Short mmCIF file of the C-alpha atoms (twelve columns), coordinates in Angstrom:
data_MODEL
# 
_entry.id   MODEL 
# 
loop_
_atom_site.group_PDB 
_atom_site.id 
_atom_site.type_symbol 
_atom_site.label_atom_id 
_atom_site.label_alt_id 
_atom_site.label_comp_id 
_atom_site.label_asym_id 
_atom_site.label_seq_id 
_atom_site.Cartn_x 
_atom_site.Cartn_y 
_atom_site.Cartn_z 
_atom_site.pdbx_PDB_model_num 
ATOM 1   C CA . MET A 1   -17.177 -122.931 31.115  1 
ATOM 2   C CA . LYS A 2   -15.718 -120.915 28.285  1 
ATOM 3   C CA . ARG A 3   -12.703 -123.339 28.541  1 
ATOM 4   C CA . ALA A 4   -15.031 -126.186 28.578  1 
ATOM 5   C CA . VAL A 5   -16.753 -125.651 25.294  1 
ATOM 6   C CA . SER A 6   -14.205 -124.800 23.633  1 
ATOM 7   C CA . GLU A 7   -12.814 -127.787 24.286  1 
ATOM 8   C CA . LEU A 8   -15.863 -129.563 23.467  1 
ATOM 9   C CA . LEU A 9   -15.779 -127.954 19.883  1 
ATOM 10  C CA . PRO A 10  -13.647 -131.004 18.148  1 
ATOM 11  C CA . GLU A 11  -15.887 -133.368 19.261  1 
ATOM 12  C CA . VAL A 12  -19.030 -131.546 18.144  1 
ATOM 13  C CA . ALA A 13  -17.454 -131.137 14.726  1 
ATOM 14  C CA . LYS A 14  -16.603 -135.071 14.473  1 
ATOM 15  C CA . ARG A 15  -20.557 -135.781 15.897  1 
ATOM 16  C CA . ALA A 16  -21.842 -133.605 12.770  1 
ATOM 17  C CA . ASP A 17  -22.391 -135.887 10.775  1 
ATOM 18  C CA . GLU A 18  -24.408 -138.214 13.024  1 
ATOM 19  C CA . VAL A 19  -26.280 -135.695 14.425  1 
ATOM 20  C CA . GLU A 20  -27.972 -134.498 10.964  1 
ATOM 21  C CA . ALA A 21  -28.150 -138.210 10.241  1 
ATOM 22  C CA . GLY A 22  -30.136 -138.901 13.112  1 
ATOM 23  C CA . ARG A 23  -32.261 -135.930 13.214  1 
ATOM 24  C CA . ARG A 24  -31.604 -134.843 16.346  1 
ATOM 25  C CA . LEU A 25  -28.655 -134.864 19.076  1 
ATOM 26  C CA . THR A 26  -26.880 -137.771 20.241  1 
ATOM 27  C CA . ASP A 27  -27.470 -139.027 24.217  1 
ATOM 28  C CA . ASP A 28  -23.651 -138.730 24.669  1 
ATOM 29  C CA . LEU A 29  -23.149 -135.038 23.413  1 
ATOM 30  C CA . VAL A 30  -26.194 -133.836 25.169  1 
ATOM 31  C CA . SER A 31  -24.770 -135.169 28.177  1 
ATOM 32  C CA . ASP A 32  -21.242 -133.367 27.530  1 
ATOM 33  C CA . LEU A 33  -23.336 -130.487 26.732  1 
ATOM 34  C CA . ARG A 34  -24.425 -130.592 30.344  1 
ATOM 35  C CA . ALA A 35  -21.372 -130.909 31.873  1 
ATOM 36  C CA . ALA A 36  -20.059 -127.699 29.874  1 
ATOM 37  C CA . GLY A 37  -22.622 -126.156 31.488  1 
ATOM 38  C CA . CYS A 38  -24.486 -124.999 28.311  1 
ATOM 39  C CA . LEU A 39  -27.971 -126.754 29.510  1 
ATOM 40  C CA . ARG A 40  -27.981 -124.139 32.854  1 
ATOM 41  C CA . MET A 41  -26.519 -120.912 30.924  1 
ATOM 42  C CA . LEU A 42  -29.841 -118.894 31.572  1 
ATOM 43  C CA . VAL A 43  -31.193 -120.964 34.482  1 
ATOM 44  C CA . PRO A 44  -31.235 -118.157 37.731  1 
ATOM 45  C CA . VAL A 45  -28.690 -118.546 40.415  1 
ATOM 46  C CA . GLU A 46  -30.565 -119.379 43.260  1 
ATOM 47  C CA . TYR A 47  -31.716 -122.423 40.845  1 
ATOM 48  C CA . GLY A 48  -28.498 -123.557 40.816  1 
ATOM 49  C CA . GLY A 49  -27.821 -121.907 37.115  1 
ATOM 50  C CA . LEU A 50  -25.401 -120.097 35.927  1 
ATOM 51  C CA . GLY A 51  -27.189 -117.060 35.564  1 
ATOM 52  C CA . LEU A 52  -25.609 -115.877 32.741  1 
ATOM 53  C CA . PRO A 53  -25.933 -111.973 30.966  1 
ATOM 54  C CA . MET A 54  -27.464 -112.691 27.627  1 
ATOM 55  C CA . PRO A 55  -24.277 -111.281 25.705  1 
ATOM 56  C CA . GLU A 56  -22.451 -113.825 27.382  1 
ATOM 57  C CA . ALA A 57  -24.924 -116.594 26.447  1 
ATOM 58  C CA . LEU A 58  -24.872 -115.556 23.271  1 
ATOM 59  C CA . ARG A 59  -21.231 -116.241 22.376  1 
ATOM 60  C CA . VAL A 60  -21.407 -119.353 23.703  1 
ATOM 61  C CA . ILE A 61  -24.395 -120.677 21.306  1 
ATOM 62  C CA . GLU A 62  -21.950 -118.382 18.464  1 
ATOM 63  C CA . GLU A 63  -18.905 -120.440 19.263  1 
ATOM 64  C CA . LEU A 64  -20.896 -123.805 19.255  1 
ATOM 65  C CA . SER A 65  -22.538 -123.047 15.898  1 
ATOM 66  C CA . THR A 66  -18.981 -122.820 14.442  1 
ATOM 67  C CA . ALA A 67  -18.822 -126.515 14.836  1 
ATOM 68  C CA . ASP A 68  -22.610 -127.539 14.363  1 
ATOM 69  C CA . GLY A 69  -25.663 -125.376 13.378  1 
ATOM 70  C CA . SER A 70  -27.827 -127.929 14.638  1 
ATOM 71  C CA . VAL A 71  -26.319 -128.215 18.050  1 
ATOM 72  C CA . GLY A 72  -25.578 -123.963 18.425  1 
ATOM 73  C CA . TRP A 73  -29.087 -123.970 17.797  1 
ATOM 74  C CA . ALA A 74  -30.460 -126.745 20.216  1 
ATOM 75  C CA . VAL A 75  -28.617 -125.090 22.978  1 
ATOM 76  C CA . GLY A 76  -29.881 -121.709 22.210  1 
ATOM 77  C CA . GLN A 77  -33.561 -122.974 22.562  1 
ATOM 78  C CA . VAL A 78  -32.859 -124.544 25.844  1 
ATOM 79  C CA . GLY A 79  -31.706 -121.234 26.790  1 
ATOM 80  C CA . LEU A 80  -34.786 -119.720 25.650  1 
ATOM 81  C CA . SER A 81  -36.894 -122.127 27.568  1 
ATOM 82  C CA . GLN A 82  -35.079 -121.098 30.367  1 
ATOM 83  C CA . LEU A 83  -36.153 -117.694 29.634  1 
ATOM 84  C CA . ILE A 84  -39.964 -118.467 29.538  1 
ATOM 85  C CA . ILE A 85  -39.727 -120.756 32.113  1 
ATOM 86  C CA . GLY A 86  -38.541 -117.984 34.508  1 
ATOM 87  C CA . CYS A 87  -41.537 -115.404 33.629  1 
ATOM 88  C CA . GLY A 88  -43.786 -118.173 35.859  1 
ATOM 89  C CA . GLN A 89  -44.920 -118.430 38.713  1 
ATOM 90  C CA . LYS A 90  -42.592 -119.671 41.521  1 
ATOM 91  C CA . GLU A 91  -44.225 -122.579 42.377  1 
ATOM 92  C CA . ALA A 92  -43.842 -123.702 38.914  1 
ATOM 93  C CA . VAL A 93  -40.102 -122.584 38.452  1 
ATOM 94  C CA . ASP A 94  -39.667 -124.604 42.129  1 
ATOM 95  C CA . ALA A 95  -41.326 -127.706 40.628  1 
ATOM 96  C CA . ILE A 96  -39.601 -127.569 37.069  1 
ATOM 97  C CA . TYR A 97  -36.166 -127.250 38.960  1 
ATOM 98  C CA . ALA A 98  -36.423 -129.437 41.796  1 
ATOM 99  C CA . GLY A 99  -33.987 -131.814 40.343  1 
ATOM 100 C CA . GLY A 100 -31.186 -129.541 39.821  1 
ATOM 101 C CA . PRO A 101 -30.664 -126.882 36.832  1 
ATOM 102 C CA . ASP A 102 -30.115 -128.959 33.902  1 
ATOM 103 C CA . VAL A 103 -33.090 -129.284 32.778  1 
ATOM 104 C CA . TYR A 104 -33.499 -129.803 28.830  1 
ATOM 105 C CA . ALA A 105 -36.883 -127.669 28.004  1 
ATOM 106 C CA . ALA A 106 -38.565 -127.037 24.815  1 
ATOM 107 C CA . GLY A 107 -41.814 -125.398 23.605  1 
ATOM 108 C CA . ALA A 108 -43.191 -123.163 20.862  1 
ATOM 109 C CA . VAL A 109 -44.404 -120.037 20.949  1 
ATOM 110 C CA . ALA A 110 -46.382 -120.692 18.282  1 
ATOM 111 C CA . PRO A 111 -50.441 -120.386 20.008  1 
ATOM 112 C CA . LYS A 112 -51.421 -123.967 18.219  1 
ATOM 113 C CA . GLY A 113 -53.173 -125.170 21.187  1 
ATOM 114 C CA . ARG A 114 -56.280 -124.700 22.503  1 
ATOM 115 C CA . ALA A 115 -57.149 -124.035 26.777  1 
ATOM 116 C CA . THR A 116 -60.408 -124.402 28.711  1 
ATOM 117 C CA . ALA A 117 -60.504 -123.378 32.128  1 
ATOM 118 C CA . VAL A 118 -61.191 -126.247 34.893  1 
ATOM 119 C CA . ASP A 119 -61.452 -126.630 38.443  1 
ATOM 120 C CA . GLY A 120 -57.918 -125.964 39.490  1 
ATOM 121 C CA . GLY A 121 -56.056 -125.586 36.134  1 
ATOM 122 C CA . TRP A 122 -56.446 -125.518 32.238  1 
ATOM 123 C CA . LYS A 123 -57.367 -128.745 29.999  1 
ATOM 124 C CA . ILE A 124 -55.243 -128.190 26.891  1 
ATOM 125 C CA . THR A 125 -55.427 -129.639 23.643  1 
ATOM 126 C CA . GLY A 126 -52.636 -128.975 20.740  1 
ATOM 127 C CA . GLN A 127 -50.339 -129.570 18.158  1 
ATOM 128 C CA . TRP A 128 -47.399 -127.605 18.216  1 
ATOM 129 C CA . PRO A 129 -44.646 -127.677 15.865  1 
ATOM 130 C CA . PHE A 130 -41.147 -126.471 15.511  1 
ATOM 131 C CA . VAL A 131 -40.231 -128.168 19.134  1 
ATOM 132 C CA . THR A 132 -36.513 -127.990 18.853  1 
ATOM 133 C CA . GLY A 133 -35.113 -130.919 20.966  1 
ATOM 134 C CA . SER A 134 -38.362 -133.072 21.480  1 
ATOM 135 C CA . PRO A 135 -36.653 -136.156 21.999  1 
ATOM 136 C CA . HIS A 136 -34.561 -135.254 25.021  1 
ATOM 137 C CA . ALA A 137 -36.801 -132.833 26.282  1 
ATOM 138 C CA . SER A 138 -38.627 -133.130 30.187  1 
ATOM 139 C CA . TRP A 139 -40.510 -130.181 30.399  1 
ATOM 140 C CA . LEU A 140 -42.171 -128.272 27.834  1 
ATOM 141 C CA . TYR A 141 -43.873 -124.953 27.271  1 
ATOM 142 C CA . LEU A 142 -46.747 -124.305 25.193  1 
ATOM 143 C CA . ASN A 143 -48.711 -121.673 23.850  1 
ATOM 144 C CA . CYS A 144 -52.323 -121.674 23.812  1 
ATOM 145 C CA . VAL A 145 -55.427 -119.555 23.299  1 
ATOM 146 C CA . LEU A 146 -57.716 -119.243 25.558  1 
ATOM 147 C CA . VAL A 147 -61.141 -121.229 24.856  1 
ATOM 148 C CA . SER A 148 -65.071 -120.695 26.790  1 
ATOM 149 C CA . ASP A 149 -67.858 -122.322 25.147  1 
ATOM 150 C CA . ARG A 150 -66.056 -123.426 22.076  1 
ATOM 151 C CA . ALA A 151 -65.594 -120.271 21.300  1 
ATOM 152 C CA . VAL A 152 -61.893 -118.029 21.845  1 
ATOM 153 C CA . GLN A 153 -61.483 -115.456 24.039  1 
ATOM 154 C CA . LEU A 154 -60.738 -111.537 23.000  1 
ATOM 155 C CA . SER A 155 -58.926 -108.983 24.797  1 
ATOM 156 C CA . ASP A 156 -60.361 -105.456 24.923  1 
ATOM 157 C CA . ALA A 157 -58.502 -104.795 21.619  1 
ATOM 158 C CA . GLY A 158 -60.164 -107.765 19.837  1 
ATOM 159 C CA . THR A 159 -56.408 -110.385 19.682  1 
ATOM 160 C CA . PRO A 160 -57.042 -113.780 21.254  1 
ATOM 161 C CA . LEU A 161 -56.220 -114.294 24.828  1 
ATOM 162 C CA . THR A 162 -53.384 -116.764 25.530  1 
ATOM 163 C CA . ARG A 163 -51.488 -118.429 27.729  1 
ATOM 164 C CA . ILE A 164 -48.262 -120.029 27.834  1 
ATOM 165 C CA . MET A 165 -48.384 -123.490 29.723  1 
ATOM 166 C CA . LEU A 166 -45.517 -125.268 31.122  1 
ATOM 167 C CA . ILE A 167 -45.931 -129.174 31.816  1 
ATOM 168 C CA . PRO A 168 -43.925 -132.390 31.776  1 
ATOM 169 C CA . ALA A 169 -42.747 -133.773 28.698  1 
ATOM 170 C CA . ASP A 170 -44.598 -137.190 29.373  1 
ATOM 171 C CA . LYS A 171 -47.940 -135.671 29.080  1 
ATOM 172 C CA . ALA A 172 -47.796 -134.951 25.006  1 
ATOM 173 C CA . GLN A 173 -46.632 -137.376 22.087  1 
ATOM 174 C CA . LEU A 174 -43.922 -136.642 19.974  1 
ATOM 175 C CA . VAL A 175 -45.196 -136.999 16.433  1 
ATOM 176 C CA . ASP A 176 -42.190 -137.284 13.989  1 
ATOM 177 C CA . THR A 177 -41.810 -134.334 11.456  1 
ATOM 178 C CA . TRP A 178 -38.819 -132.953 11.043  1 
ATOM 179 C CA . HIS A 179 -37.775 -134.080 7.549   1 
ATOM 180 C CA . THR A 180 -36.105 -130.646 6.017   1 
ATOM 181 C CA . MET A 181 -33.413 -128.954 4.119   1 
ATOM 182 C CA . GLY A 182 -31.573 -128.019 6.957   1 
ATOM 183 C CA . LEU A 183 -30.889 -128.197 10.586  1 
ATOM 184 C CA . ARG A 184 -31.471 -131.436 10.705  1 
ATOM 185 C CA . GLY A 185 -29.995 -132.310 13.893  1 
ATOM 186 C CA . THR A 186 -32.478 -129.946 16.622  1 
ATOM 187 C CA . GLY A 187 -34.931 -132.664 16.490  1 
ATOM 188 C CA . SER A 188 -37.806 -129.835 16.327  1 
ATOM 189 C CA . ASN A 189 -40.430 -132.401 15.600  1 
ATOM 190 C CA . ASP A 190 -44.316 -131.719 16.205  1 
ATOM 191 C CA . MET A 191 -45.553 -132.271 19.869  1 
ATOM 192 C CA . ALA A 192 -49.131 -133.301 20.398  1 
ATOM 193 C CA . VAL A 193 -51.145 -133.233 23.445  1 
ATOM 194 C CA . SER A 194 -54.892 -134.493 24.084  1 
ATOM 195 C CA . GLY A 195 -56.781 -133.071 27.005  1 
ATOM 196 C CA . ALA A 196 -53.745 -132.855 29.634  1 
ATOM 197 C CA . PHE A 197 -54.339 -130.946 32.664  1 
ATOM 198 C CA . CYS A 198 -51.906 -128.165 33.200  1 
ATOM 199 C CA . PRO A 199 -51.988 -126.210 37.111  1 
ATOM 200 C CA . ALA A 200 -53.298 -122.703 37.003  1 
ATOM 201 C CA . SER A 201 -49.854 -122.262 38.867  1 
ATOM 202 C CA . HIS A 202 -47.956 -123.499 35.574  1 
ATOM 203 C CA . ALA A 203 -49.451 -121.301 33.330  1 
ATOM 204 C CA . VAL A 204 -47.775 -118.225 32.192  1 
ATOM 205 C CA . GLU A 205 -50.336 -115.354 32.010  1 
ATOM 206 C CA . LEU A 206 -49.849 -112.736 28.528  1 
ATOM 207 C CA . VAL A 207 -52.522 -110.389 29.660  1 
ATOM 208 C CA . GLU A 208 -50.686 -106.501 28.445  1 
ATOM 209 C CA . GLY A 209 -49.406 -104.437 31.471  1 
ATOM 210 C CA . GLN A 210 -48.626 -107.597 33.673  1 
ATOM 211 C CA . PRO A 211 -45.164 -108.302 34.484  1 
ATOM 212 C CA . GLU A 212 -44.859 -111.511 33.603  1 
ATOM 213 C CA . THR A 213 -45.974 -110.257 30.049  1 
ATOM 214 C CA . ILE A 214 -43.285 -108.363 29.832  1 
ATOM 215 C CA . ARG A 215 -40.612 -110.487 30.766  1 
ATOM 216 C CA . ALA A 216 -42.051 -113.223 28.186  1 
ATOM 217 C CA . VAL A 217 -42.524 -111.132 25.443  1 
ATOM 218 C CA . ASN A 218 -38.313 -109.727 25.917  1 
ATOM 219 C CA . SER A 219 -37.619 -113.136 26.138  1 
ATOM 220 C CA . ILE A 220 -39.030 -113.251 22.687  1 
ATOM 221 C CA . ALA A 221 -37.791 -110.915 21.471  1 
ATOM 222 C CA . GLN A 222 -34.507 -112.076 22.758  1 
ATOM 223 C CA . SER A 223 -35.050 -115.168 20.964  1 
ATOM 224 C CA . SER A 224 -33.967 -113.087 17.827  1 
ATOM 225 C CA . LEU A 225 -30.914 -112.748 19.126  1 
ATOM 226 C CA . ILE A 226 -30.570 -116.659 19.618  1 
ATOM 227 C CA . ILE A 227 -30.856 -117.221 16.282  1 
ATOM 228 C CA . ALA A 228 -28.914 -114.503 14.995  1 
ATOM 229 C CA . SER A 229 -25.707 -115.660 16.695  1 
ATOM 230 C CA . VAL A 230 -26.767 -118.932 15.134  1 
ATOM 231 C CA . ALA A 231 -26.226 -117.791 11.883  1 
ATOM 232 C CA . VAL A 232 -23.066 -115.801 12.408  1 
ATOM 233 C CA . GLY A 233 -20.776 -118.978 13.962  1 
ATOM 234 C CA . VAL A 234 -22.334 -120.642 10.511  1 
ATOM 235 C CA . ALA A 235 -21.120 -118.063 8.757   1 
ATOM 236 C CA . THR A 236 -17.709 -117.717 10.672  1 
ATOM 237 C CA . SER A 237 -17.264 -121.553 9.726   1 
ATOM 238 C CA . ALA A 238 -18.754 -121.296 6.471   1 
ATOM 239 C CA . LEU A 239 -15.520 -118.529 5.120   1 
ATOM 240 C CA . ASP A 240 -13.145 -120.758 7.520   1 
ATOM 241 C CA . ASP A 241 -14.133 -123.270 4.810   1 
ATOM 242 C CA . ALA A 242 -13.531 -121.190 1.876   1 
ATOM 243 C CA . ILE A 243 -10.381 -120.294 3.285   1 
ATOM 244 C CA . SER A 244 -9.270  -123.698 4.075   1 
ATOM 245 C CA . LEU A 245 -9.792  -124.718 0.441   1 
ATOM 246 C CA . ALA A 246 -7.736  -121.824 -0.982  1 
ATOM 247 C CA . THR A 247 -5.142  -121.739 1.221   1 
ATOM 248 C CA . GLY A 248 -4.845  -125.699 0.507   1 
ATOM 249 C CA . GLY A 249 -3.891  -125.258 -2.972  1 
ATOM 250 C CA . LYS A 250 -7.404  -125.333 -4.814  1 
ATOM 251 C CA . ARG A 251 -7.481  -124.318 -8.641  1 
ATOM 252 C CA . PRO A 252 -10.424 -123.797 -10.187 1 
ATOM 253 C CA . SER A 253 -10.795 -126.345 -13.497 1 
ATOM 254 C CA . LEU A 254 -8.906  -125.688 -16.363 1 
ATOM 255 C CA . SER A 255 -7.465  -122.829 -14.736 1 
ATOM 256 C CA . ALA A 256 -3.614  -122.511 -14.206 1 
ATOM 257 C CA . THR A 257 -4.272  -119.877 -11.218 1 
ATOM 258 C CA . ARG A 258 -4.174  -121.181 -7.859  1 
ATOM 259 C CA . LEU A 259 -7.737  -120.160 -6.338  1 
ATOM 260 C CA . ALA A 260 -6.161  -117.677 -3.745  1 
ATOM 261 C CA . ALA A 261 -3.838  -115.898 -6.335  1 
ATOM 262 C CA . SER A 262 -7.196  -115.159 -8.085  1 
ATOM 263 C CA . ALA A 263 -8.040  -111.461 -7.782  1 
ATOM 264 C CA . THR A 264 -11.670 -112.173 -8.180  1 
ATOM 265 C CA . PHE A 265 -11.631 -114.558 -5.160  1 
ATOM 266 C CA . GLN A 266 -10.102 -112.173 -3.571  1 
ATOM 267 C CA . ASP A 267 -12.259 -109.935 -3.701  1 
ATOM 268 C CA . ARG A 268 -15.512 -111.513 -3.142  1 
ATOM 269 C CA . LEU A 269 -13.836 -112.945 -0.145  1 
ATOM 270 C CA . GLY A 270 -12.626 -109.960 1.412   1 
ATOM 271 C CA . GLU A 271 -16.514 -108.539 0.842   1 
ATOM 272 C CA . ALA A 272 -17.595 -111.114 2.497   1 
ATOM 273 C CA . HIS A 273 -15.317 -111.443 5.675   1 
ATOM 274 C CA . THR A 274 -16.216 -107.355 6.377   1 
ATOM 275 C CA . LEU A 275 -20.109 -108.483 6.001   1 
ATOM 276 C CA . LEU A 276 -19.446 -110.820 8.483   1 
ATOM 277 C CA . ARG A 277 -17.989 -108.385 10.961  1 
ATOM 278 C CA . ALA A 278 -20.452 -105.888 10.033  1 
ATOM 279 C CA . ALA A 279 -22.875 -108.901 11.018  1 
ATOM 280 C CA . ARG A 280 -20.991 -109.692 14.183  1 
ATOM 281 C CA . ALA A 281 -20.772 -106.025 15.497  1 
ATOM 282 C CA . LEU A 282 -24.683 -104.993 15.103  1 
ATOM 283 C CA . LEU A 283 -25.243 -108.308 16.897  1 
ATOM 284 C CA . ARG A 284 -23.199 -107.576 19.944  1 
ATOM 285 C CA . ASP A 285 -24.205 -104.211 20.219  1 
ATOM 286 C CA . GLU A 286 -27.688 -104.666 19.786  1 
ATOM 287 C CA . ALA A 287 -27.674 -107.860 22.314  1 
ATOM 288 C CA . ALA A 288 -25.242 -105.792 25.260  1 
ATOM 289 C CA . GLN A 289 -28.203 -102.654 25.049  1 
ATOM 290 C CA . ALA A 290 -31.265 -105.165 25.173  1 
ATOM 291 C CA . TRP A 291 -29.650 -106.678 28.188  1 
ATOM 292 C CA . GLN A 292 -29.164 -103.282 29.776  1 
ATOM 293 C CA . ARG A 293 -32.577 -102.636 29.235  1 
ATOM 294 C CA . SER A 294 -33.871 -105.908 30.172  1 
ATOM 295 C CA . VAL A 295 -32.125 -105.704 33.280  1 
ATOM 296 C CA . ALA A 296 -33.574 -101.621 34.350  1 
ATOM 297 C CA . GLY A 297 -36.941 -103.074 33.224  1 
ATOM 298 C CA . GLN A 298 -36.940 -100.207 30.721  1 
ATOM 299 C CA . THR A 299 -38.474 -102.101 27.349  1 
ATOM 300 C CA . SER A 300 -40.457 -100.485 25.002  1 
ATOM 301 C CA . ALA A 301 -42.568 -102.070 22.238  1 
ATOM 302 C CA . GLN A 302 -39.686 -100.171 20.426  1 
ATOM 303 C CA . ASP A 303 -36.951 -101.411 21.458  1 
ATOM 304 C CA . ARG A 304 -38.063 -105.056 21.409  1 
ATOM 305 C CA . ALA A 305 -39.500 -103.910 17.377  1 
ATOM 306 C CA . GLY A 306 -35.762 -102.710 17.166  1 
ATOM 307 C CA . THR A 307 -33.860 -105.816 18.790  1 
ATOM 308 C CA . ARG A 308 -35.802 -108.063 15.867  1 
ATOM 309 C CA . ALA A 309 -35.007 -105.920 13.059  1 
ATOM 310 C CA . ALA A 310 -31.227 -105.858 14.318  1 
ATOM 311 C CA . ALA A 311 -31.646 -109.751 14.450  1 
ATOM 312 C CA . ALA A 312 -33.458 -110.009 11.487  1 
ATOM 313 C CA . GLN A 313 -30.634 -107.923 9.741   1 
ATOM 314 C CA . VAL A 314 -27.820 -109.806 11.099  1 
ATOM 315 C CA . THR A 315 -28.964 -113.030 10.209  1 
ATOM 316 C CA . THR A 316 -29.171 -111.936 6.189   1 
ATOM 317 C CA . LEU A 317 -25.814 -110.727 6.111   1 
ATOM 318 C CA . ALA A 318 -24.891 -113.871 7.649   1 
ATOM 319 C CA . ALA A 319 -26.416 -115.858 5.205   1 
ATOM 320 C CA . SER A 320 -25.022 -113.516 2.916   1 
ATOM 321 C CA . VAL A 321 -21.957 -114.461 3.723   1 
ATOM 322 C CA . VAL A 322 -22.715 -118.396 3.431   1 
ATOM 323 C CA . ASP A 323 -23.791 -118.101 0.148   1 
ATOM 324 C CA . ALA A 324 -20.597 -116.142 -1.236  1 
ATOM 325 C CA . ALA A 325 -18.606 -119.126 0.999   1 
ATOM 326 C CA . TYR A 326 -20.278 -121.397 -0.592  1 
ATOM 327 C CA . GLY A 327 -19.728 -120.408 -4.168  1 
ATOM 328 C CA . LEU A 328 -16.414 -119.503 -3.644  1 
ATOM 329 C CA . ALA A 329 -16.045 -123.434 -2.668  1 
ATOM 330 C CA . GLY A 330 -16.700 -124.026 -6.586  1 
ATOM 331 C CA . GLY A 331 -18.323 -127.738 -7.462  1 
ATOM 332 C CA . SER A 332 -16.783 -129.766 -4.211  1 
ATOM 333 C CA . ALA A 333 -19.231 -127.850 -2.337  1 
ATOM 334 C CA . VAL A 334 -22.662 -129.434 -3.792  1 
ATOM 335 C CA . TYR A 335 -21.719 -132.792 -2.344  1 
ATOM 336 C CA . ASP A 336 -23.492 -133.941 0.776   1 
ATOM 337 C CA . THR A 337 -19.850 -134.367 2.263   1 
ATOM 338 C CA . SER A 338 -19.253 -131.002 2.060   1 
ATOM 339 C CA . PRO A 339 -19.636 -129.102 5.386   1 
ATOM 340 C CA . VAL A 340 -20.359 -125.614 3.457   1 
ATOM 341 C CA . GLN A 341 -23.209 -127.121 2.198   1 
ATOM 342 C CA . ARG A 342 -24.772 -127.949 5.060   1 
ATOM 343 C CA . ARG A 343 -23.893 -124.755 6.309   1 
ATOM 344 C CA . MET A 344 -25.555 -123.067 3.487   1 
ATOM 345 C CA . ARG A 345 -28.680 -125.140 4.118   1 
ATOM 346 C CA . ASP A 346 -28.430 -124.939 7.877   1 
ATOM 347 C CA . VAL A 347 -28.494 -120.836 7.838   1 
ATOM 348 C CA . HIS A 348 -30.831 -120.751 5.128   1 
ATOM 349 C CA . THR A 349 -33.275 -122.727 7.190   1 
ATOM 350 C CA . ALA A 350 -32.828 -120.436 9.887   1 
ATOM 351 C CA . THR A 351 -33.673 -117.241 7.908   1 
ATOM 352 C CA . GLN A 352 -37.251 -118.939 7.509   1 
ATOM 353 C CA . HIS A 353 -37.898 -118.324 11.256  1 
ATOM 354 C CA . PHE A 354 -40.769 -115.630 12.238  1 
ATOM 355 C CA . VAL A 355 -38.382 -114.016 14.265  1 
ATOM 356 C CA . ALA A 356 -35.469 -113.630 11.085  1 
ATOM 357 C CA . GLY A 357 -38.794 -111.984 9.035   1 
ATOM 358 C CA . ARG A 358 -39.128 -108.448 7.662   1 
ATOM 359 C CA . ASN A 359 -41.778 -107.945 9.458   1 
ATOM 360 C CA . SER A 360 -39.996 -106.275 12.336  1 
ATOM 361 C CA . TYR A 361 -39.141 -103.469 9.656   1 
ATOM 362 C CA . ALA A 362 -42.109 -102.642 9.451   1 
ATOM 363 C CA . THR A 363 -43.145 -102.695 12.570  1 
ATOM 364 C CA . VAL A 364 -40.204 -100.369 13.123  1 
ATOM 365 C CA . GLY A 365 -41.114 -97.956  10.895  1 
ATOM 366 C CA . ALA A 366 -44.509 -97.526  11.769  1 
ATOM 367 C CA . LEU A 367 -43.281 -96.585  15.560  1 
ATOM 368 C CA . LEU A 368 -40.961 -94.421  13.859  1 
ATOM 369 C CA . VAL A 369 -43.869 -92.319  12.491  1 
ATOM 370 C CA . GLY A 370 -46.527 -92.987  14.939  1 
ATOM 371 C CA . GLU A 371 -48.402 -95.535  13.448  1 
ATOM 372 C CA . PRO A 372 -50.547 -97.971  15.556  1 
ATOM 373 C CA . ILE A 373 -49.033 -101.756 15.603  1 
ATOM 374 C CA . ASP A 374 -50.165 -104.985 16.602  1 
ATOM 375 C CA . THR A 375 -48.447 -104.999 19.809  1 
ATOM 376 C CA . GLY A 376 -49.199 -109.175 20.072  1 
ATOM 377 C CA . MET A 377 -45.156 -110.262 19.952  1 
ATOM 378 C CA . PHE A 378 -43.782 -106.784 20.567  1 
# 
C-alpha cells in the first residue's frame, strides 16, 4: 500500500485546485484512493480490510496531506468512520461490509439528532453539520440524543443519553452548506434526516462501562490524532514550498540579497523546521502509546485526555509552522494560485475542530489534581 500511495501523490497534488473548486473529491480520485487501499485501512481483516495499526494509518494520512490537505482529511475521516462502525453489533458490521471493505462511510459525533424508540429500533430526526465526504458516502454514523415523551433522557449523572446510529446514506438528504475558508475539498456538508428508521442492531449504545462505549470513546480520542496527522502533512509541504521559493533564487522586493542568503530568513526557517520535527515526534510517540493501550484494552480517561491534549499541541505547532512558511513566502503567498496560501487556510480550518481545542488541557490538569471532569467525551 505504501508504494501505491506514494505513486498517487503527484496526481493528488495535480488535482488539488480542482478538488478545492468543486468542494469535494472527484469521483475518479476517490476511485484511485480506493484502488490504493486508502478506503480500507482500518477495516478489520476478517471483512477484507487491511486492519492497519493506527500509527501506520496516520502516516498514510500525513503523506496524503502533503499533497493536499483536503484529501488527507477526507481519507482520515473515512478511517474514523471505520473505527466507529467497528464498535457496532456484528449484525450491523456484517451488513455494512457485505459488499466488500471499500465502504465510503461518513458521519458526525456531535449529537445533533433526536432518537425515539419504536418497535424494533429507533426513529431519528436531525441535521448534522461537518459530515466529511457526504457526497460520496454510502453509510452514515449519526449521533442522537434519546427522547421519550418529547423529553431528553438523562443518565444518572444528569447528562443526555445518546446512541450512534448506523444508517444507509440514502436515508439522509445532503444540505449544501460547505462554503468555507479552508479544507474546501472535503465536502463536509450537513446531512439531514427526517423520521428515518434505524434497527436496534444498528445502534451503538453509549452507556458508561459497556465495551462498545469504551471502544467508541477511544475512537473519538484517536480521531484527534487523525486531525493532527493532517496538520503535520500540510505543515511539511508549506515549509517545502518556502524552501523551494528561496532555493529558486527569490529576492525580496528592493533587496539585493537573495532570500536564501538572508540571516533573518535562515533563522525563521530553522526555527520552523525544528517546530515541525517536534510536532511530528510528539504525534508519533503518542500514536504508538495510544495504539498499544488500545490493543491491550487498558485505556483510561487520563489516557484519552492525554491523547487529545497531545494532538491539540501537535496541531497548534503545525499551524505555527504553516504561518511561518506563509510569512517567509512574502507577497506571492496572498494569491489564490499559491499553494502556501491554501495550506494556511487548510491548517487553520483544522485548528477549529473541537478535538483540537484547549479543553483537553484543562481535562488533563483536572485529572492530575484529582478533580472531577465531564466524562462525556473522555
